[in-house]
N, C-alpha and C positions, 0 to 999 in steps of 0.2 A: 624276706630280707634276711641275710645271714646275721647271726648274733655272735658277738665277740665277748670274751671275758673281760671284766672290768679290772683295771689295774690302778691302784692308788699310788701315785708317785710320792707325794708327801702331804701331810695334813698338819696344820697348826691350829691350835685352839686359843681363842682370845676371849677372856671373860669380860663382859661389858656390863657395867652398872649393876642391873638387877639380875644378872646371870645369863644375859643373851649370849649366844655363841655365833661367831662368824667363821664359816668353813671356807678356806681358800685353797686353790689348786696351784701347785708349783709348776709353772710352764717352762721352767728352765731345763727340765729333763727332756731328752729326745724322745719322740714318739716311737712306740714299738714297731717292728717290721711289719706285723700284720695290719696295722692301721695305715701305714703308708701305701700298702698295695690294694686298698679298697677301691673298687671300680663303681662309678655311679651308674644307675640304671634308668633308661627312658621309660616313663610310665604310660603316657597316652599321646595321641596326635589327632588334631582336628583339622578343619579346612583352612583356618587362618591362625589358630593358636595351637601351640605344642606345650606339653607339660613334661618336665624333667625332674628326676630325683637328684637333688644336689647333695654332695658329700658333706659330712660334719667337719671335714678337715678345713673347710673354707668359711670365712665369716661374712661373705657378701654374695649376693645373687650373681653379680658380674663375674666374680672369681669362679663360682661354681660352674657357670655356663662356659667360661673360657676353658676350664679343665675338661669339659665335655666336648670341646671343639665346635661349639655353636657360634656361628657368625651372626652378629647383631647389626641391625640398622639403627642409626641414631634415634629414629622416631618410634622404634618398637616399644610396646608397652609390656613391662616386666613386673610381675607380682610374685612374692615368695611367702610361704607359710610352712612352719612358723618362721620367725625372724632368724635369718642365718647367723646372727650374732650370738644366738643361744648355743651354737656349737653342737647341735643334735641332728643336723641335716634339714633340708627344706624341700618342699615341692615347689618348683619354679614354673610359672606359666609365662610363656613367651608368645605374645600376640604380634605377629608380623605385620608391619605396615602395608596396607593395600597398595598395589601397583597400578598406575594409570599411564596411558600413552596419549600424549597430546600432539596432534598434527596441526601445527599453526602455520598457515600459508605454505604448506608443503614440507615443512621441517618438523620431523617427529622427535619428541623428547620424552624420556621415561621419567615419571614423577611418582614418588612415594608420599602418600598423604592419608590422613584420617578424615578428610573432607568427604561428605556424603552427597553433595550436589555439585553440578557444574559451576554454578556461581560461587559456591564456597571454595571450590578448588582454585578457580581463577583469582579470587580475592587473596587467598593464602599465598599463591605463587606469584602474585602481582602481574597477572596477565591482563593487560588493559583491553577490555572488550568495548568496541564502539557500538553505538546504538544500531548501526546498520550492519554490523558484522553478523554473518550467518554461522550459528553454532549448532552442532549435532553431537549428541542429543540436545534437547532443549535446555535452556539455562537453568530451569528449576527442576530438571529431571534428576532422579536418584541414580547414582552411579555405583558400580560394584567393581571389586578388584579385577584387573584385566581389561576394563573398558577402554575404548578409544574415543577421545573427544576431538572432533574435527572443527577447526576454526577457519572460516573463509573470510579474509579481510576485505571488507567492502568500503570503497571510497568513492565519493561523488564530488566532482569539481565542475565549476561553471566556466564555460569557454565562450568567448565572443569572437566572431569572425566577420570581417568586412567583405562585402560583396559589391562589385561594380555594377551599376545599372546603366546599360548602354543607351545612348540617345537614338532617336529615329530621325529619318530624313523626310521632310515634307517639301513638296514641289508646289509652287504657285505660278500661275500664268501671269506674264507681265506684257501687256500690250504696248508698252513703251520700249521694250527690248526686242531687237531684231529676232525673227524666227530662227531657231537653231542655236541661239546663244543662251548661256546660263550664267547666273551670277549668284554668289552666296550672299544672302541677305542677313542671315543670322548664323553664326558659327555654333555647332553642336558641342555639348559638354556632358560627359558621363556623370551620373549621379552616384550616390553611395548609400548602402544599406548595411545595418549591423544586425546580424543574426546571433542569438544567444542559445547555447546548448547546455544540457546537463550530461556530462560524460561519466558513466559508471564503470569502475574498474574492480575486478575481483582478483585478489592476489596479484595485483599489478597489471593484469591483462584487461584491455577494454572489452566490455561485454555489451554495452549499448550506448548510443548517442541519440538524445532526444532534443529536438528544437523546442524551446520554451517561449521564445518571443522573436519578433522581427520588427525593426524600426528603421524607417527611412530617415537618414541623416540629411541628405540633400537630394532633391529630385533632379532627374536628368533634364537638360535643356535641349529641345529639339533643334536640329539644323534646318533652316529654311532656305531653299534655293529657288530663285526666280528663274522661270523658263520663258524665254521670249516667244511672243506670238505675233509680233509686228511683221507684216509682209512688206518687203521692199520691192515696189514696182520698178522694174528696170526700163520698161517701155511698152508700147502698144502699136498695133498696126496690122497689116496683112502678112500672113504667113503662107508660104507655098511648100510643096514637097518636091523631092527629087531623089534619084537613086545614085548609087556610087559612093555612099558614105556608110558609116557604121549604122547598125540597126536602130540605135537611139542617138544618132548624131544630129548636129545642127550646124548651120552656117550663119555667121553674123559678121558684119563689117565693123562693129564697135566693141563687142564684148571680148574680153581676153580669152585666149585659147584655154580650154579646160574648165571654163565656168559651167557650173551645173545650174540649170534653170528649169522652172516649171512653166509650161506653156498652157494657157487656158483659153478654150473657145468661148468667146463672149456670148455667142448665140445659145449654146446649150450647157455651158458651165463645165464641160468635160476637160480634164487636164492630163498632161503627160510630162514626164521629166526627161530631159535630154541634156547632152553635154556638147558644148561648142567645140568642134574639132575641124572646122573648115571656115573659109571666108566666102561671103556672098550674102544675100543675092545681089545681083548687079542690075536689078530692075528698080527704078526710082521709087515706086510706091510700095515696096515690100520691105519688111524689117527682118524677116527670118526665112530661111529655108530649113525644113526638117526632113528627116528620113521618111520614106514611104510608110514603114511600119508604124512610126510614131504618129504620122498624120492620120492614119486609119483609126486611131484610138480617140481622136477628138472631132473628126469630120469625115465627109465623103470624099474619096479620091476624085470623083467626077466633078466636084465643085472647083477643084484646082487650088483655090485659096480660101482662107477663112480669116475672120477678124479675131485677133487674139490680144491678150496681155501676157507679159512674161515677167516673172519675179525670180529673185535669187533664192535658190533652194537652201 
């Protein structure tokens, strides 16, 4: 370090009591030119702390560092020795506040802090961490300057969904109802079920949906339909066959045209379905004439006639 000659501006002596002497420096005189041109010198630099030599021209560490052009953060830790107020210069140690990067739900923020763990940093910065939030590194992990802390916000909500339970249709034979007819005996009604889910969202996006319970609120009511099995016998007697009509046609003197009937051979129980599309027979002891093809299904053509019953189909 350069040495400068000492110049005494003015000195006054005060005799105190038992001969004590107080030496005072008259600061009203301007500093000499060589003192005003003194340049401070940086002494050392570490990984997070830097040491500077502060000029005796300044009475505070802040003023010394400002003169050096050093930018400070509000949370930097500054120490000086000896006390700058002594006016003899000081070694000033500036420990720069560590820098951390916090990625909170995709938004990155730069934070300067002296905290040494994730939990301490979150507490200091008032980062509310939920019990289910995912934090990397771990909450009790030690962090160093330049570290990135990633917070994934995890939220779970309960969701209830109503599900319709469709009714089924049951058929019941009803011997009192004409065959071919149906009648609703009991109307059907859908039931209702409530399913409960736990929905997990990470940073607002749904990542899983898990069903936790299912409860039937009302059971479905089945629909019951009566199905007629009663056979309506329209008549009985002798039936003959003839040609010249439709393959499964029949002639009747009493049944309306277009009536569909089932003709059953009383002797063997064989049946055939035909449609009335002609009039006849005109023989007094016969009730039906059916086509040759239909007659062959219930009896022998050679017999000519068979005893039958016929019912409405």
